[in-house]
Every structure is written in structure tokens, then in C-alpha cells.
MARGU-191585 format. One record per residue (C-alpha): x, y, z. Coordinates in steps of 0.5 Angstrom, whole numbers, plus 500, padded with zeros to 3 digits. Layout:
# MARGU-191585
    u    v    w
    X    Y    Z
...
***
This chain:
# MARGU-191585
    u    v    w
  884  795  779
  891  794  780
  896  793  773
  899  787  774
  896  782  769
  897  776  775
  894  780  780
  888  782  776
  889  774  773
  888  772  780
  882  776  782
  878  775  777
  879  767  778
  877  767  785
  870  772  782
  870  767  777
  870  761  782
  865  763  787
  860  765  781
  861  757  779
  861  755  786
  854  758  787
  850  757  780
  843  754  781
  844  746  780
  838  746  775
  842  752  771
  848  747  771
  844  742  768
  841  746  763
  848  748  760
  850  741  761
  845  739  755
  847  745  751
  855  744  752
  853  736  749
  850  739  744
  854  744  742
  860  740  742
  857  735  738
  856  740  733
  863  742  733
  866  736  732
  861  735  726
  862  740  723
  871  740  723
  870  732  721
  874  730  728
  875  723  729
  879  724  734
  880  729  740
  882  731  746
  879  733  752
  878  735  760
  874  731  764
  870  736  768
  870  738  775
  863  738  779
  863  746  778
  866  746  771
  863  745  764
  860  738  764
  864  734  759
  861  728  760
  855  726  758
  859  729  751
  865  725  752
  860  718  753
  857  720  747
  864  720  742
  866  714  746
  859  712  743
  861  713  736
  866  711  735
  871  717  736
  878  717  740
  878  720  746
  885  722  749
  885  725  757
  891  729  760
  894  726  766
  898  732  770
  906  731  771
  910  732  776
  914  737  771
  909  741  769
  907  737  762
  901  733  760
  901  725  759
  895  723  755
  891  716  756
  885  713  752
  882  712  759
  881  705  757
  880  702  764
  874  707  765
  876  709  772
  877  716  775
  883  717  780
  885  724  783
  891  727  779
  896  731  782
  892  738  783
  886  733  785
  883  734  778
  880  728  775
  883  723  771
  882  717  767
  886  711  769
  890  708  763
  896  706  759
  900  714  759
  901  715  751
  907  721  752
  906  728  752
  907  727  744
  900  724  743
  896  730  743
  900  732  736
  896  726  732
  889  729  734
  884  733  730
  881  737  735
  884  741  743
  879  742  747
  881  745  754
  877  747  761
  878  755  762
  876  761  767
  875  766  761
  876  767  754
  875  774  750
  874  775  744
  881  775  742
  882  769  744
  886  769  750
  884  764  755
  884  765  762
  886  759  765
  887  758  773
  894  758  773
  898  752  772
  900  752  766
  900  745  764
  896  747  756
  899  753  755
  906  749  756
  902  744  751
  900  748  746
  906  752  745
  910  746  744
  906  744  738
  909  745  732
  902  744  728
  896  745  733
  889  743  731
  883  748  732
  883  749  740
  876  751  743
  876  753  750
  870  751  754
  866  757  758
  859  758  761
  856  763  758
  858  769  762
  865  768  763
  866  769  755
  868  776  757
  870  784  754
  878  783  756
  882  777  759
  890  779  761
  894  777  757
  902  775  759
  907  773  754
  906  765  755
  899  765  754
  897  761  748
  891  763  744
  885  759  742
  882  758  736
  874  758  739
  870  758  744
  864  754  747
  859  756  750
  852  752  752
  849  757  747
  854  758  742
  860  756  738
  865  761  736
  871  761  732
  876  767  732
***
């Protein structure tokens, strides 16, 4: 295995991406039910009335049933919107439609609230390729969430959402990588 963390990350991302693409539909459906239940538990245990959450791609942990539950229960959900300058903007997605963002990621349409809007949430839910027990998160390599989290003066709890097999022993860490406070899988919530 190479020593360069950038190379190790690239290899690990490729393996995890392939694993996600090959996941059987039945396993994905069971995982979605688990994610929804665990995320509801997390919101309940933290008392969060507002949080940020991404809209999932087809191979990612499915956040949509949870987001629908949250909105139906009067919780405020901020969604990330990618910008060309490498920062994230935020919206509540009041138009209830989705568009493909800069990198093909689904993003809701709505009034843009600016990068600072994230400072008003009680909880941040982020995507990840993998997370280890020290809270090191392996993202998908564009750095949007690392920049966002690194720029926050007072950051609420941050939880990464991954499949059970993506909560791993060790993830390579570089200086710019921002740790998370916990991980949510279909079967458990782990706080670090």
C-alpha cells in the first residue's frame, strides 16, 4: 500500500464506490429503513430543531425518507448548494424541485441563503465515503464540507452518514481534513 495519503484515499474511494454500486437493491432498501430510524433517533436525542442534510445520489445512503419526515414534522432543513468558488451555499428548497449541481449532485431549488446560513443549525449531517473511530472522515475529494466545517467558529455536532461496512478501522488523514463528532449507519449511532 502506498504511503501517500492522497493515493491511499483515491484507492479507498474507488473500492467504496464500487462496493456501493454493487449493493443489492434489497440491502439498499433495508439500509434506507435503518438510516431513517437512526437519523430520527439522532434528531430526537440532540433536540435539533434545524439541521443541514444533503440530498443523496442513488448509490449513497438514502436521506430522502428522513428529510421528508423532518419537513412533515416542522423541522427546518438546510440543503447544500455547490458553488464554483469551492464553498457551499444553502437553501431550504422551497420550490420542491431538484436540479443537478456543479458536479452532478442533486440539489434542491430555492432561495440561496448564503454560506453563513449553516451557522444557524443545531446539527450537521454530511456525506462520506468512510469514517474511522477517531472521527476522521473520508469525503469524495472535492473538499466542500471540509472547507465549510473548517470555517465555522462555533460548529454544532457533525455526523457522517455511511453504510455499516464504511465505518472502518482507519482512514488516511491530511491537514485539511475536518473530523466529525459521530457516525450514523443503518444499525447504530456512534458519537466520538
